TIFI-185843 format. One line per 2 residues: their letters; for each residue x, y, z of N, C-alpha, C, O, CB. Coordinates in Angstrom, 1 decimal. Glycine has a CB too. Example, Ala and Ser with C-alpha at 12.3 -4.5 7.8 and 13.67 -1.06 7.14 Angstrom:
<atoms>
AS	13.2,-5.7,7.8,12.3,-4.5,7.8,13.2,-3.3,7.8,14.2,-3.3,8.5,11.3,-4.5,9.0 | 12.8,-2.2,7.1,13.7,-1.1,7.1,12.9,0.0,7.9,13.4,1.1,8.0,14.1,-0.6,5.7
</atoms>
This chain:
<atoms>
XX	61.4,57.6,-19.3,61.3,56.3,-19.9,60.0,56.2,-20.6,58.9,56.3,-20.0,61.4,55.2,-18.8 | 60.0,55.9,-21.9,58.8,55.8,-22.6,58.2,54.4,-22.5,58.9,53.4,-22.3,59.1,56.1,-24.1
XX	56.9,54.4,-22.7,56.2,53.1,-22.6,55.5,52.9,-23.9,55.1,53.8,-24.6,55.1,53.2,-21.5 | 55.4,51.6,-24.3,54.8,51.3,-25.6,53.3,51.2,-25.3,52.8,50.4,-24.5,55.3,49.9,-26.1
XX	52.5,52.0,-26.0,51.0,51.9,-25.8,50.5,50.5,-26.2,50.9,49.9,-27.2,50.3,53.0,-26.6 | 49.6,50.1,-25.4,48.9,48.8,-25.7,47.5,49.0,-26.2,46.7,49.7,-25.5,48.9,47.9,-24.4
XX	47.2,48.5,-27.3,45.9,48.7,-27.9,45.1,47.5,-27.7,45.4,46.4,-28.1,46.0,49.1,-29.5 | 43.9,47.7,-27.1,43.0,46.6,-26.9,42.4,46.2,-28.2,42.0,47.0,-29.0,41.9,47.0,-25.8
XX	42.2,44.9,-28.3,41.6,44.4,-29.5,40.1,44.7,-29.6,39.4,44.7,-28.5,41.7,42.8,-29.6 | 39.6,45.1,-30.7,38.2,45.5,-30.8,37.3,44.3,-30.5,37.7,43.1,-30.8,37.8,46.0,-32.2
XX	36.2,44.5,-29.8,35.3,43.4,-29.4,34.8,42.6,-30.7,34.5,43.2,-31.7,34.1,43.8,-28.6 | 34.7,41.3,-30.5,34.2,40.5,-31.7,32.7,40.7,-31.8,31.9,40.7,-30.9,34.5,39.0,-31.4
XX	32.3,41.0,-33.1,30.9,41.2,-33.4,30.3,39.8,-33.8,30.8,39.3,-34.8,30.7,42.3,-34.4 | 29.3,39.4,-33.1,28.7,38.1,-33.4,27.4,38.4,-34.3,27.1,39.5,-34.6,28.2,37.4,-32.1
XX	26.8,37.3,-34.7,25.8,37.4,-35.7,24.7,38.3,-35.3,24.2,38.2,-34.1,25.2,36.0,-36.0 | 24.2,39.2,-36.2,23.2,40.2,-35.9,23.5,41.1,-34.8,22.6,41.8,-34.3,21.9,39.4,-35.6
XX	24.7,41.2,-34.4,25.1,42.1,-33.3,24.6,41.7,-31.9,24.6,42.4,-31.0,24.5,43.5,-33.6 | 24.2,40.4,-31.8,23.7,39.9,-30.6,24.8,39.1,-29.8,25.8,38.8,-30.4,22.5,38.9,-30.8
XX	24.6,38.8,-28.5,25.6,38.0,-27.8,25.8,36.7,-28.5,25.0,36.1,-29.1,25.2,37.8,-26.4 | 27.0,36.1,-28.3,27.4,34.8,-28.9,26.3,33.8,-28.4,26.0,33.7,-27.3,28.8,34.4,-28.5
XX	25.9,33.0,-29.4,24.9,31.9,-29.1,23.5,32.3,-29.2,22.6,31.5,-28.9,25.2,31.4,-27.8 | 23.2,33.6,-29.4,21.8,34.1,-29.4,20.9,33.4,-30.5,19.8,33.0,-30.3,21.7,35.6,-29.5
XX	21.5,33.4,-31.7,20.7,32.8,-32.8,20.5,31.3,-32.6,19.4,30.7,-32.8,21.5,33.0,-34.2 | 21.5,30.6,-32.1,21.4,29.2,-31.7,20.4,29.0,-30.6,19.6,28.0,-30.6,22.7,28.6,-31.4
XX	20.4,29.9,-29.6,19.4,29.8,-28.5,18.0,29.9,-29.1,17.1,29.2,-28.6,19.7,30.8,-27.5 | 17.8,30.8,-30.0,16.5,31.0,-30.6,16.0,29.7,-31.3,14.9,29.3,-31.2,16.5,32.1,-31.7
XX	16.9,29.0,-32.0,16.6,27.8,-32.7,16.2,26.7,-31.6,15.2,26.0,-31.8,17.8,27.3,-33.5 | 17.0,26.6,-30.6,16.7,25.6,-29.5,15.4,25.9,-28.9,14.6,24.9,-28.7,17.8,25.7,-28.4
XX	15.1,27.1,-28.5,13.8,27.4,-27.9,12.6,27.1,-28.8,11.6,26.6,-28.3,13.8,28.9,-27.5 | 12.8,27.4,-30.1,11.7,27.1,-31.0,11.4,25.6,-31.2,10.3,25.2,-31.2,12.0,27.8,-32.4
XX	12.5,24.9,-31.4,12.4,23.4,-31.6,11.8,22.7,-30.3,10.9,21.9,-30.4,13.7,22.8,-32.0 | 12.4,23.1,-29.2,11.9,22.5,-27.9,10.4,22.9,-27.7,9.6,22.1,-27.2,12.7,22.9,-26.7
XX	10.1,24.1,-28.0,8.7,24.6,-27.8,7.7,23.8,-28.7,6.6,23.5,-28.3,8.6,26.1,-28.1 | 8.1,23.6,-29.9,7.3,22.8,-30.9,7.1,21.4,-30.4,5.9,20.8,-30.4,7.8,22.8,-32.3
XX	8.2,20.7,-29.9,8.1,19.4,-29.5,7.1,19.3,-28.3,6.3,18.4,-28.2,9.4,18.8,-29.1 | 7.3,20.2,-27.3,6.5,20.2,-26.1,5.0,20.5,-26.4,4.1,19.9,-25.9,7.0,21.2,-25.1
XX	4.8,21.4,-27.4,3.4,21.7,-27.8,2.7,20.5,-28.4,1.6,20.2,-28.1,3.4,22.9,-28.7 | 3.4,19.8,-29.3,2.8,18.6,-29.9,2.5,17.5,-28.9,1.5,16.9,-29.0,3.8,18.0,-31.0
XX	3.3,17.4,-27.9,3.1,16.4,-26.8,2.0,16.8,-25.8,1.4,15.9,-25.2,4.4,16.1,-26.1 | 1.8,18.1,-25.6,0.9,18.5,-24.6,-0.4,19.0,-25.0,-1.4,18.7,-24.4,1.6,19.7,-23.9
XX	-0.5,19.6,-26.2,-1.8,20.2,-26.6,-2.7,19.1,-27.2,-2.3,18.4,-28.2,-1.6,21.3,-27.7 | -3.8,18.8,-26.6,-4.7,17.8,-27.2,-5.4,18.3,-28.5,-5.9,19.4,-28.6,-5.9,17.5,-26.1
XX	-5.3,17.4,-29.5,-5.9,17.7,-30.8,-7.0,16.8,-31.2,-8.0,17.2,-31.9,-4.8,17.8,-31.8 | -6.8,15.5,-30.9,-7.8,14.5,-31.2,-7.6,13.3,-30.4,-6.6,13.2,-29.6,-7.7,14.2,-32.8
XX	-8.4,12.3,-30.5,-8.3,11.1,-29.8,-7.0,10.3,-30.1,-6.3,9.8,-29.2,-9.4,10.1,-30.0 | -6.6,10.4,-31.4,-5.3,9.7,-31.8,-4.1,10.6,-31.5,-4.2,11.8,-31.9,-5.4,9.3,-33.3
XX	-3.1,10.1,-31.0,-1.9,10.8,-30.7,-1.2,11.4,-31.9,-1.1,10.7,-32.9,-0.9,10.0,-29.9 | -0.8,12.7,-31.9,-0.1,13.3,-33.0,1.4,13.0,-32.9,2.0,13.3,-31.9,-0.4,14.8,-33.0
XX	2.0,12.4,-33.9,3.4,12.1,-33.9,4.3,13.4,-33.9,3.9,14.4,-34.5,3.8,11.2,-35.0 | 5.4,13.3,-33.3,6.4,14.4,-33.4,7.1,14.2,-34.8,7.6,13.1,-35.0,7.4,14.4,-32.3
XX	7.0,15.2,-35.7,7.6,15.0,-37.0,9.0,14.6,-37.0,9.8,15.1,-36.1,7.4,16.3,-37.8 | 9.5,13.7,-37.9,10.9,13.3,-37.9,11.9,14.4,-37.9,12.9,14.3,-37.2,11.1,12.4,-39.0
XX	11.6,15.5,-38.6,12.6,16.6,-38.7,12.8,17.2,-37.3,13.9,17.6,-37.0,12.2,17.6,-39.7 | 11.7,17.3,-36.5,11.9,17.8,-35.1,12.6,16.9,-34.2,13.4,17.3,-33.4,10.5,18.1,-34.6
XX	12.4,15.6,-34.4,13.1,14.6,-33.5,14.6,14.7,-33.8,15.4,14.8,-32.8,12.6,13.2,-33.8 | 15.0,14.7,-35.0,16.5,14.7,-35.4,17.1,16.1,-35.0,18.2,16.1,-34.4,16.7,14.4,-36.8
XX	16.4,17.2,-35.3,16.9,18.5,-34.9,17.0,18.6,-33.4,18.0,19.2,-32.9,16.1,19.6,-35.5 | 16.1,18.1,-32.7,16.1,18.2,-31.2,17.4,17.7,-30.6,18.0,18.3,-29.8,14.9,17.5,-30.6
XX	17.7,16.4,-31.0,18.9,15.8,-30.5,20.2,16.5,-31.0,21.2,16.7,-30.2,19.0,14.3,-30.8 | 20.2,16.9,-32.3,21.4,17.5,-32.8,21.6,18.9,-32.2,22.8,19.2,-31.8,21.2,17.6,-34.4
XX	20.6,19.7,-32.1,20.8,21.0,-31.6,21.0,21.0,-30.1,21.8,21.8,-29.6,19.5,21.8,-31.9 | 20.4,20.1,-29.4,20.7,20.1,-27.9,22.1,19.7,-27.7,22.8,20.3,-26.9,19.7,19.1,-27.3
XX	22.6,18.7,-28.4,24.0,18.2,-28.2,25.0,19.3,-28.5,25.9,19.6,-27.8,24.3,17.0,-29.0 | 24.7,20.1,-29.6,25.6,21.1,-30.0,25.5,22.3,-29.0,26.6,22.8,-28.5,25.3,21.6,-31.4
XX	24.3,22.7,-28.6,24.2,23.9,-27.8,24.8,23.7,-26.4,25.5,24.6,-25.9,22.7,24.3,-27.7 | 24.6,22.6,-25.8,25.1,22.3,-24.5,26.6,22.2,-24.5,27.3,22.6,-23.6,24.5,21.1,-23.9
XX	27.2,21.6,-25.6,28.6,21.4,-25.7,29.3,22.7,-26.1,30.5,22.9,-25.8,28.9,20.4,-26.7 | 28.6,23.7,-26.7,29.2,24.9,-27.2,29.5,25.9,-26.1,30.3,26.8,-26.3,28.3,25.5,-28.2
XX	28.9,25.8,-24.9,29.1,26.7,-23.9,30.6,26.6,-23.4,31.1,25.6,-23.1,28.2,26.5,-22.7 | 31.2,27.8,-23.3,32.6,27.9,-23.0,33.5,27.7,-24.2,34.8,27.8,-24.0,32.9,26.9,-21.9
XX	33.0,27.4,-25.3,33.8,27.2,-26.5,33.4,28.3,-27.5,34.1,29.3,-27.6,33.6,25.7,-27.1 | 32.4,28.0,-28.3,32.0,29.1,-29.3,30.9,30.0,-28.6,30.6,31.1,-29.2,31.4,28.5,-30.5
XX	30.4,29.6,-27.5,29.5,30.5,-26.7,30.3,30.9,-25.5,30.5,30.0,-24.6,28.1,29.8,-26.4 | 30.8,32.1,-25.4,31.7,32.5,-24.3,31.0,32.4,-23.0,29.9,32.8,-22.8,32.2,33.9,-24.6
XX	31.8,31.9,-22.0,31.3,31.8,-20.6,32.0,32.9,-19.8,31.9,32.8,-18.5,31.5,30.4,-20.0 | 32.7,33.8,-20.4,33.4,34.8,-19.6,32.4,35.7,-18.9,31.4,36.0,-19.4,34.3,35.7,-20.5
XX	32.8,36.2,-17.7,31.9,37.0,-16.9,31.6,38.4,-17.5,30.6,39.0,-17.2,32.5,37.2,-15.5 | 32.5,38.9,-18.4,32.3,40.2,-19.0,31.4,40.1,-20.2,31.2,41.2,-20.8,33.6,40.8,-19.3
XX	31.0,38.9,-20.7,30.3,38.8,-21.9,28.8,38.5,-21.6,28.5,37.7,-20.7,30.9,37.6,-22.8 | 27.9,39.2,-22.3,26.5,39.0,-22.1,26.1,37.6,-22.6,26.8,37.0,-23.5,25.6,40.0,-22.8
XX	25.1,37.0,-21.9,24.7,35.6,-22.3,23.8,35.7,-23.5,23.3,36.7,-23.8,24.0,35.0,-21.1 | 23.5,34.5,-24.1,22.7,34.5,-25.3,21.3,35.1,-25.0,20.7,34.9,-24.0,22.4,33.0,-25.7
XX	20.9,36.0,-26.0,19.6,36.7,-25.9,19.6,37.7,-24.7,18.5,38.1,-24.4,18.5,35.7,-25.9 | 20.7,38.0,-24.2,20.8,38.9,-23.0,20.0,38.3,-21.8,19.7,39.0,-20.9,20.2,40.2,-23.3
XX	19.8,37.0,-21.8,19.2,36.4,-20.6,20.2,36.0,-19.5,21.4,36.0,-19.8,18.4,35.1,-21.1 | 19.7,35.8,-18.3,20.6,35.4,-17.3,21.4,34.1,-17.6,20.9,33.3,-18.4,19.9,35.1,-15.9
XX	22.6,34.0,-17.1,23.4,32.9,-17.4,22.8,31.5,-17.0,22.2,31.4,-15.9,24.7,33.0,-16.6 | 22.8,30.6,-18.0,22.2,29.3,-17.7,20.7,29.2,-17.9,20.1,28.2,-17.8,22.5,28.8,-16.4
XX	20.1,30.4,-18.3,18.6,30.4,-18.4,18.1,29.5,-19.5,17.2,28.7,-19.3,18.1,31.8,-18.6 | 18.7,29.6,-20.7,18.2,28.8,-21.8,18.4,27.3,-21.5,17.4,26.5,-21.8,19.0,29.2,-23.1
XX	19.5,26.9,-21.0,19.7,25.5,-20.7,18.8,25.0,-19.6,18.2,23.9,-19.7,21.2,25.2,-20.2 | 18.5,25.8,-18.6,17.6,25.4,-17.5,16.2,25.4,-18.1,15.4,24.4,-17.7,17.6,26.4,-16.4
XX	15.8,26.3,-18.9,14.4,26.3,-19.5,14.2,25.1,-20.4,13.2,24.5,-20.3,14.2,27.6,-20.3 | 15.2,24.8,-21.2,15.1,23.6,-22.0,14.9,22.3,-21.2,14.1,21.5,-21.5,16.3,23.5,-23.0
XX	15.7,22.2,-20.2,15.7,21.0,-19.3,14.3,20.9,-18.6,13.7,19.9,-18.6,16.8,21.0,-18.3 | 13.8,22.0,-18.1,12.6,22.0,-17.3,11.4,21.8,-18.3,10.4,21.1,-17.9,12.3,23.3,-16.6
XX	11.5,22.3,-19.5,10.4,22.2,-20.5,10.3,20.7,-20.9,9.2,20.1,-20.9,10.6,23.0,-21.7 | 11.4,20.1,-21.2,11.3,18.7,-21.7,11.0,17.7,-20.5,10.2,16.8,-20.6,12.7,18.3,-22.3
XX	11.7,18.0,-19.3,11.4,17.1,-18.2,10.0,17.3,-17.7,9.3,16.3,-17.3,12.4,17.4,-17.1 | 9.5,18.5,-17.7,8.1,18.8,-17.3,7.1,18.1,-18.2,6.1,17.6,-17.7,7.9,20.2,-17.2
XX	7.3,18.2,-19.5,6.4,17.6,-20.4,6.4,16.1,-20.3,5.3,15.5,-20.2,6.8,17.9,-21.9 | 7.5,15.4,-20.2,7.6,14.0,-20.0,7.0,13.6,-18.7,6.3,12.6,-18.6,9.1,13.5,-20.2
XX	7.4,14.3,-17.6,6.9,14.0,-16.3,5.4,14.1,-16.2,4.7,13.3,-15.5,7.6,14.9,-15.3 | 4.8,15.2,-16.8,3.4,15.3,-16.8,2.7,14.1,-17.4,1.7,13.6,-16.8,3.0,16.6,-17.6
XX	3.2,13.7,-18.5,2.6,12.5,-19.2,2.7,11.3,-18.4,1.8,10.4,-18.3,3.1,12.3,-20.6 | 3.9,11.1,-17.8,4.1,9.9,-17.0,3.2,9.8,-15.8,2.8,8.7,-15.4,5.6,9.9,-16.5
XX	2.9,10.9,-15.2,2.0,10.9,-14.0,0.5,11.0,-14.4,-0.4,10.4,-13.8,2.3,12.0,-13.1 | 0.2,11.8,-15.5,-1.2,12.0,-15.8,-1.8,11.0,-16.8,-2.9,10.5,-16.6,-1.3,13.4,-16.4
XX	-1.0,10.6,-17.8,-1.5,9.7,-18.8,-0.3,9.0,-19.5,0.0,9.4,-20.6,-2.4,10.4,-19.8 | 0.3,8.0,-18.9,1.4,7.4,-19.5,1.1,6.7,-20.8,1.9,6.5,-21.7,2.0,6.4,-18.5
XX	-0.2,6.2,-20.9,-0.6,5.5,-22.2,-0.5,6.5,-23.3,-0.2,6.1,-24.4,-2.0,4.9,-22.0 | -0.9,7.7,-23.1,-0.9,8.7,-24.1,0.5,9.0,-24.6,0.8,9.2,-25.8,-1.6,10.0,-23.7
XX	1.5,9.1,-23.6,2.9,9.3,-23.9,3.4,8.1,-24.8,4.1,8.4,-25.8,3.7,9.4,-22.7 | 3.0,6.9,-24.4,3.4,5.8,-25.2,2.9,5.8,-26.6,3.5,5.4,-27.6,3.0,4.5,-24.5
XX	1.6,6.3,-26.8,1.0,6.4,-28.1,1.8,7.5,-28.9,2.0,7.3,-30.1,-0.4,6.8,-28.0 | 2.2,8.6,-28.3,3.0,9.6,-29.0,4.3,9.0,-29.5,4.7,9.2,-30.6,3.2,10.8,-28.1
XX	4.9,8.3,-28.6,6.2,7.7,-29.0,6.0,6.7,-30.1,6.8,6.7,-31.1,6.9,7.0,-27.8 | 5.0,5.9,-30.0,4.8,4.9,-31.0,4.5,5.5,-32.4,5.0,5.1,-33.4,3.6,4.0,-30.6
XX	3.6,6.5,-32.4,3.3,7.3,-33.6,4.5,7.9,-34.2,4.7,8.0,-35.4,2.2,8.3,-33.4 | 5.4,8.5,-33.3,6.6,9.2,-33.8,7.5,8.2,-34.4,8.1,8.5,-35.5,7.2,9.9,-32.7
XX	7.7,7.0,-33.8,8.6,6.0,-34.4,8.1,5.5,-35.7,8.9,5.3,-36.6,8.7,4.8,-33.4 | 6.8,5.4,-35.9,6.2,5.0,-37.2,6.5,6.0,-38.2,6.8,5.7,-39.4,4.7,4.8,-37.1
XX	6.5,7.3,-37.9,6.8,8.4,-38.8,8.3,8.3,-39.2,8.6,8.6,-40.3,6.4,9.7,-38.3 | 9.1,8.0,-38.2,10.6,7.9,-38.5,10.8,6.9,-39.5,11.7,7.0,-40.4,11.3,7.7,-37.2
XX	10.1,5.8,-39.4,10.3,4.7,-40.4,9.9,5.1,-41.8,10.5,4.6,-42.8,9.5,3.4,-39.9 | 9.0,6.0,-41.9,8.5,6.4,-43.2,9.4,7.4,-43.9,9.3,7.6,-45.1,7.1,7.0,-43.1
XX	10.3,8.0,-43.2,11.2,9.0,-43.7,12.7,8.7,-43.5,13.3,9.4,-42.7,10.8,10.4,-43.1 | 13.2,7.6,-44.1,14.6,7.2,-43.8,15.6,8.2,-44.3,16.8,8.2,-43.9,14.8,5.9,-44.4
XX	15.2,9.0,-45.3,16.2,10.0,-45.9,16.4,11.2,-45.0,17.4,11.9,-45.1,15.7,10.3,-47.3 | 15.4,11.6,-44.2,15.4,12.8,-43.5,16.7,13.0,-42.6,17.3,14.0,-42.7,14.2,12.9,-42.6
XX	17.0,11.9,-41.8,18.2,12.1,-41.0,19.5,12.3,-41.8,20.4,13.0,-41.4,18.4,10.9,-40.1 | 19.6,11.6,-43.0,20.7,11.7,-43.8,20.9,13.2,-44.4,22.0,13.7,-44.4,20.7,10.8,-45.0
XX	19.8,13.8,-44.8,19.8,15.1,-45.3,20.2,16.1,-44.2,21.0,17.0,-44.4,18.4,15.5,-45.9 | 19.6,16.0,-43.0,20.0,16.9,-41.9,21.4,16.7,-41.5,22.1,17.7,-41.2,19.0,16.6,-40.7
XX	21.9,15.5,-41.4,23.3,15.3,-41.0,24.2,15.8,-42.1,25.3,16.3,-41.8,23.5,13.8,-40.8 | 23.8,15.6,-43.4,24.7,16.2,-44.5,24.8,17.7,-44.3,25.9,18.2,-44.5,24.0,15.8,-45.8
XX	23.7,18.4,-44.0,23.8,19.8,-43.8,24.7,20.2,-42.6,25.5,21.1,-42.8,22.4,20.4,-43.5 | 24.6,19.4,-41.5,25.5,19.7,-40.4,27.0,19.5,-40.7,27.8,20.3,-40.4,25.1,18.8,-39.2
XX	27.3,18.3,-41.4,28.7,18.1,-41.7,29.2,19.0,-42.8,30.4,19.3,-42.8,28.8,16.6,-42.2 | 28.4,19.5,-43.7,28.8,20.5,-44.6,29.2,21.8,-43.9,30.2,22.4,-44.3,27.7,20.7,-45.7
XX	28.4,22.1,-42.9,28.8,23.3,-42.1,30.1,23.1,-41.4,30.9,24.0,-41.3,27.7,23.6,-41.1 | 30.3,21.9,-40.8,31.6,21.6,-40.2,32.8,21.7,-41.2,33.8,22.3,-40.8,31.5,20.2,-39.6
XX	32.6,21.2,-42.4,33.6,21.3,-43.4,33.9,22.7,-43.7,35.1,23.1,-43.8,33.2,20.5,-44.6 | 32.9,23.5,-43.9,33.1,24.9,-44.2,33.8,25.6,-43.1,34.7,26.5,-43.3,31.8,25.6,-44.5
XX	33.5,25.3,-41.9,34.1,25.9,-40.7,35.6,25.6,-40.7,36.4,26.4,-40.4,33.4,25.5,-39.4 | 35.9,24.3,-41.0,37.3,23.8,-41.0,38.1,24.5,-42.1,39.3,24.8,-41.9,37.4,22.3,-41.2
XX	37.5,24.9,-43.2,38.2,25.5,-44.3,38.4,27.0,-44.0,39.6,27.5,-44.2,37.4,25.3,-45.6 | 37.4,27.7,-43.6,37.5,29.2,-43.5,37.8,29.6,-42.1,38.1,30.8,-41.8,36.2,29.8,-44.0
XX	37.6,28.7,-41.1,37.9,29.1,-39.7,36.9,30.1,-39.2,35.8,30.1,-39.6,39.3,29.6,-39.6 | 37.4,31.0,-38.3,36.5,32.0,-37.7,36.8,33.4,-38.2,36.6,34.4,-37.6,36.7,32.0,-36.2
XX	37.3,33.4,-39.4,37.7,34.7,-40.0,36.6,35.3,-40.9,36.9,36.2,-41.7,39.0,34.5,-40.8 | 35.4,34.8,-40.8,34.3,35.4,-41.6,33.9,36.8,-41.2,34.1,37.1,-40.0,33.1,34.4,-41.6
XX	33.5,37.5,-42.1,33.1,38.9,-41.8,31.8,39.0,-41.1,31.0,38.0,-41.1,33.0,39.8,-43.1 | 31.5,40.1,-40.5,30.3,40.3,-39.8,29.1,40.2,-40.7,28.0,39.7,-40.4,30.2,41.7,-39.1
XX	29.3,40.7,-41.9,28.2,40.6,-42.9,27.8,39.2,-43.3,26.6,38.9,-43.4,28.5,41.4,-44.2 | 28.8,38.4,-43.4,28.6,37.0,-43.7,27.9,36.3,-42.6,27.0,35.4,-42.8,29.9,36.3,-44.1
XX	28.3,36.6,-41.3,27.7,36.0,-40.2,26.2,36.4,-40.1,25.3,35.5,-39.8,28.4,36.5,-38.9 | 25.9,37.6,-40.5,24.5,38.0,-40.5,23.7,37.3,-41.6,22.5,36.9,-41.3,24.4,39.6,-40.7
XX	24.3,37.1,-42.7,23.6,36.4,-43.8,23.3,35.0,-43.4,22.1,34.5,-43.6,24.4,36.5,-45.1 | 24.3,34.3,-42.8,24.0,33.0,-42.4,22.9,32.9,-41.3,22.1,32.0,-41.4,25.3,32.4,-41.8
XX	23.0,33.9,-40.4,22.0,33.9,-39.3,20.6,34.1,-39.9,19.6,33.4,-39.5,22.3,34.9,-38.3 | 20.4,35.0,-40.8,19.1,35.3,-41.4,18.6,34.1,-42.2,17.4,33.8,-42.1,19.2,36.5,-42.2
XX	19.5,33.5,-42.9,19.0,32.3,-43.7,18.5,31.2,-42.8,17.5,30.6,-43.0,20.1,31.8,-44.6 | 19.3,31.0,-41.7,18.9,29.9,-40.8,17.6,30.3,-40.0,16.8,29.4,-39.8,20.0,29.7,-39.7
XX	17.4,31.5,-39.7,16.2,32.0,-39.0,15.0,31.9,-40.0,13.9,31.5,-39.5,16.3,33.4,-38.5 | 15.2,32.2,-41.2,14.1,32.0,-42.2,13.7,30.5,-42.3,12.5,30.2,-42.4,14.5,32.6,-43.6
XX	14.7,29.7,-42.4,14.5,28.2,-42.4,13.7,27.8,-41.2,12.8,26.9,-41.2,15.8,27.4,-42.6 | 14.1,28.3,-40.0,13.5,28.0,-38.8,12.0,28.4,-38.8,11.1,27.7,-38.4,14.2,28.7,-37.6
XX	11.7,29.6,-39.4,10.3,30.0,-39.5,9.5,29.1,-40.3,8.4,28.8,-40.0,10.3,31.4,-40.1 | 10.1,28.6,-41.4,9.5,27.6,-42.2,9.2,26.3,-41.5,8.1,25.7,-41.6,10.3,27.2,-43.5
XX	10.1,25.9,-40.6,9.9,24.7,-39.8,8.8,24.9,-38.8,8.1,24.0,-38.4,11.2,24.2,-39.2 | 8.8,26.1,-38.2,7.7,26.4,-37.2,6.3,26.3,-37.9,5.4,25.8,-37.3,7.9,27.8,-36.6
XX	6.2,26.8,-39.1,5.0,26.7,-39.9,4.6,25.3,-40.1,3.5,24.9,-40.0,5.1,27.5,-41.2 | 5.6,24.5,-40.5,5.4,23.1,-40.7,4.9,22.4,-39.4,4.0,21.5,-39.5,6.7,22.4,-41.2
XX	5.5,22.8,-38.3,5.1,22.2,-37.0,3.7,22.6,-36.7,2.9,21.7,-36.1,6.0,22.7,-35.9 | 3.3,23.8,-37.0,1.9,24.2,-36.7,0.9,23.4,-37.6,-0.2,23.1,-37.1,1.7,25.7,-36.9
XX	1.3,23.2,-38.8,0.5,22.4,-39.7,0.3,21.0,-39.1,-0.8,20.4,-39.1,1.1,22.3,-41.1 | 1.4,20.4,-38.6,1.3,19.0,-38.0,0.4,19.1,-36.7,-0.3,18.1,-36.5,2.7,18.5,-37.6
XX	0.5,20.2,-36.0,-0.2,20.3,-34.7,-1.7,20.6,-34.8,-2.5,20.1,-34.1,0.5,21.2,-33.8 | -2.0,21.6,-35.7,-3.3,22.2,-35.8,-4.1,21.7,-37.0,-5.3,21.3,-36.9,-3.2,23.7,-35.8
XX	-3.5,21.7,-38.2,-4.3,21.5,-39.4,-4.4,20.0,-39.8,-5.5,19.5,-40.1,-3.6,22.2,-40.6 | -3.3,19.3,-39.7,-3.3,17.9,-40.1,-4.3,17.0,-39.3,-5.0,16.2,-39.9,-1.9,17.3,-40.0
XX	-4.4,17.2,-38.0,-5.4,16.4,-37.3,-6.8,16.5,-37.7,-7.6,15.6,-37.5,-5.3,16.7,-35.8 | -7.2,17.7,-38.3,-8.6,17.9,-38.7,-8.7,17.8,-40.2,-9.8,18.0,-40.7,-9.0,19.2,-38.3
XX	-7.7,17.4,-40.9,-7.8,17.3,-42.4,-7.8,15.8,-42.8,-7.2,15.0,-42.2,-6.6,18.0,-43.0 | -8.5,15.6,-43.9,-8.6,14.3,-44.5,-7.4,13.9,-45.4,-7.2,12.8,-45.8,-9.9,14.1,-45.2
XX	-6.6,15.0,-45.7,-5.5,14.8,-46.6,-4.2,14.7,-45.8,-4.1,15.3,-44.7,-5.5,15.9,-47.7 | -3.2,14.1,-46.4,-1.9,14.0,-45.7,-1.1,15.3,-46.1,-0.7,15.5,-47.3,-1.1,12.8,-46.2
XX	-0.9,16.2,-45.2,-0.3,17.5,-45.4,1.2,17.4,-45.1,1.9,18.5,-45.1,-0.9,18.6,-44.6 | 1.8,16.3,-44.9,3.2,16.2,-44.6,4.0,16.5,-45.8,3.7,16.1,-46.9,3.5,14.7,-44.1
XX	5.1,17.2,-45.6,6.0,17.6,-46.7,7.4,17.2,-46.3,8.2,18.1,-46.0,5.9,19.2,-46.9 | 7.7,15.9,-46.3,9.0,15.5,-45.8,10.2,16.0,-46.5,11.2,16.3,-45.8,9.1,14.0,-45.8
XX	10.2,16.2,-47.8,11.3,16.7,-48.5,11.6,18.2,-48.1,12.7,18.6,-47.9,11.1,16.6,-50.0 | 10.5,18.9,-48.1,10.6,20.3,-47.7,11.1,20.5,-46.3,12.0,21.3,-46.0,9.2,21.0,-47.9
XX	10.6,19.7,-45.4,11.0,19.8,-44.0,12.5,19.3,-43.8,13.2,19.9,-43.0,10.1,18.9,-43.1 | 12.9,18.3,-44.5,14.2,17.8,-44.4,15.2,18.9,-45.0,16.3,19.1,-44.4,14.4,16.5,-45.2
XX	14.8,19.5,-46.0,15.7,20.6,-46.6,15.8,21.8,-45.7,17.0,22.2,-45.5,15.1,21.1,-47.9 | 14.7,22.2,-45.1,14.8,23.3,-44.1,15.6,22.9,-42.9,16.4,23.7,-42.3,13.4,23.8,-43.7
XX	15.4,21.6,-42.4,16.2,21.1,-41.3,17.7,21.1,-41.6,18.5,21.4,-40.7,15.7,19.7,-40.9 | 18.0,20.8,-42.9,19.4,20.8,-43.2,20.1,22.2,-43.2,21.2,22.3,-42.8,19.6,20.2,-44.7
XX	19.3,23.2,-43.6,19.8,24.5,-43.5,20.1,24.9,-42.0,21.1,25.5,-41.8,18.7,25.5,-44.1 | 19.2,24.6,-41.1,19.4,24.9,-39.7,20.6,24.1,-39.2,21.4,24.6,-38.5,18.1,24.5,-38.9
XX	20.7,22.8,-39.6,21.8,22.0,-39.1,23.1,22.6,-39.7,24.1,22.5,-39.0,21.6,20.5,-39.6 | 23.1,23.0,-40.9,24.3,23.6,-41.5,24.8,24.8,-40.7,26.0,25.0,-40.4,24.0,24.1,-42.9
XX	23.9,25.6,-40.2,24.3,26.8,-39.4,24.9,26.3,-38.1,26.0,26.9,-37.7,23.0,27.7,-39.1 | 24.4,25.3,-37.5,25.0,24.8,-36.2,26.3,24.2,-36.5,27.2,24.3,-35.7,24.0,23.8,-35.6
XX	26.5,23.5,-37.6,27.8,22.9,-37.9,28.8,24.0,-38.2,29.9,23.9,-37.8,27.7,22.0,-39.1 | 28.4,25.1,-38.9,29.3,26.1,-39.3,29.7,27.0,-38.1,30.8,27.6,-38.0,28.7,27.0,-40.3
XX	28.8,27.0,-37.1,29.1,27.8,-35.8,29.8,26.9,-34.8,30.0,27.4,-33.6,27.9,28.4,-35.3 | 30.2,25.7,-35.1,30.9,24.8,-34.1,32.3,25.3,-33.8,33.0,24.7,-33.0,30.9,23.4,-34.7
</atoms>
């Protein structure tokens, strides 16, 4: 009695050859790290605001990353976790970093935390277009995902990942400018259009990977 050979499907190659969710985890860690650094590192007597692009990306990326586990980020026991880290490490680190930063300010200097929030809200009011640009990038990614599905080639995934990582590097540089250079400069070094554009690129990647 002959048997029909069963051929196993080849493993899915994710962006840059890394485990599913690794590029998104890198974005999350960078954005959370910048927000915590701005809130924790003393630069001057006046509180440094969290730039609007970081505020919007923080909520957008957190919501996506936590919701993506078990969907576009596989939770199967045979699949390595994002960045080859232990399961749940990124989510736990993000929670502890944000909770620890807020908790430290609440116990050590709640007035300083309030000043940070107030300064950040003032900056949000000055840049009403930033959230629209970032959301437009995210929804454009969602639309592309709906059109082409998950049938993109490995090369295309790599290109998308590299473009988003380059945009992330630009946002990290912008964050360092806000944290280190702007507090000691007499000039306004804010680049809202540039930051919104790079934020839209990152948001597009997260939308396309939904």
